[in-house]
C-alpha positions in Angstrom: 25.2 -8.2 15.5 26.2 -11.8 15.9 24.3 -14.7 14.3 22.7 -16.1 17.4 21.4 -12.6 18.1 20.1 -12.3 14.9 18.4 -15.8 14.9 16.6 -15.1 18.1 15.4 -11.7 16.9 14.2 -12.8 13.7 12.5 -15.8 15.7 10.6 -13.6 18.4 9.4 -11.3 15.4 8.2 -14.6 13.7 6.2 -15.5 16.9 4.7 -12.0 16.6 3.8 -12.7 13.3 2.1 -15.9 14.2 -0.2 -14.0 16.8 -2.8 -12.3 14.4 -3.3 -15.6 12.7 -4.1 -17.4 16.2 -2.3 -20.3 14.8 -0.4 -22.8 16.8 3.2 -23.6 15.9 1.9 -26.6 14.3 -0.7 -24.7 12.2 1.6 -22.2 11.1 4.0 -24.6 10.0 1.2 -26.4 8.1 0.3 -23.0 6.5 4.1 -22.2 5.6 4.8 -25.8 4.3 7.3 -26.4 7.0 7.7 -29.4 9.4 6.4 -28.2 13.0 9.8 -29.2 14.3 11.7 -26.9 11.9 9.2 -24.1 12.5 9.9 -24.6 16.3 13.6 -24.0 15.6 12.5 -20.8 13.7 11.0 -19.4 16.5 13.3 -20.4 19.2 16.3 -18.8 17.0 18.0 -22.2 16.6 17.7 -22.0 12.5 16.9 -19.5 10.2 13.6 -19.8 8.0 13.6 -21.3 4.8 13.4 -18.8 1.8 10.3 -20.8 0.3 8.5 -20.3 3.9 9.1 -16.6 3.7 8.1 -16.1 0.4 4.9 -18.0 1.2 4.3 -15.6 4.2 5.1 -12.6 2.2 3.0 -13.3 -0.8 0.1 -14.6 0.7 -0.4 -11.8 3.4 1.1 -8.6 2.4 3.7 -9.4 5.1 6.7 -7.3 5.3 10.3 -9.4 5.3 11.8 -6.0 5.9 10.3 -6.1 9.5 10.9 -9.7 10.0 14.3 -9.8 9.0 15.9 -6.1 9.6 13.1 -5.0 11.9 12.5 -2.2 9.7 9.2 -0.5 8.9 5.8 -2.3 9.8 4.7 -5.9 10.0 2.5 -5.7 6.8 3.1 -3.9 3.7 -0.5 -2.1 3.8 0.6 -0.4 6.4 3.5 1.5 4.8 2.9 5.1 3.6 4.2 6.9 0.5 6.3 9.7 1.6 7.8 10.6 -1.7 11.8 9.9 -2.2 13.2 7.8 0.5 16.3 8.5 2.4 18.6 6.5 0.1 17.7 8.4 -3.0 15.7 7.8 -6.2 17.7 4.9 -7.5 16.9 2.9 -4.5 13.3 3.9 -4.4 13.2 3.0 -8.1 14.6 -0.4 -7.4 12.4 -1.0 -4.5 9.2 -0.2 -7.0 10.4 -2.8 -9.3 10.9 -5.3 -6.4 7.3 -4.8 -5.8 6.2 -6.0 -9.1 9.0 -8.4 -9.7 9.2 -11.0 -7.0 12.0 -12.8 -8.2 13.9 -9.7 -8.3 13.0 -9.2 -4.7 14.1 -12.4 -3.5 17.4 -12.0 -5.4 18.1 -8.9 -3.7 17.2 -10.5 -0.2 19.5 -13.6 -0.9 22.4 -11.3 -1.7 21.6 -9.2 1.4 21.3 -12.3 3.6 24.4 -13.8 2.2 26.3 -10.9 3.5 25.4 -12.0 7.2 26.2 -15.6 7.1 
């Protein structure tokens, strides 16, 4: 997938994420600590959201960045179910479990992952 398509898809999912809050773009920008013009560019797929904005959304609302960035799993972490060992094995499951409890680790892994796209 090319960069433009990825940004467009992330923007569409970000718009969908705003719906449950019933926020305007301006209200969502304020909530995330972003400028309204920046937030508008996120939703339109012209730029990618800043990491601090994603962090605020995820931490305050149990929001799934897996869903937002990779379109995997549900929008909210509370909707995920434990099914035992995941398809990638115990090592990955152990890393994911640590990432749940160590926000910095989660975001370091996310930055490494995103860096492979850009």
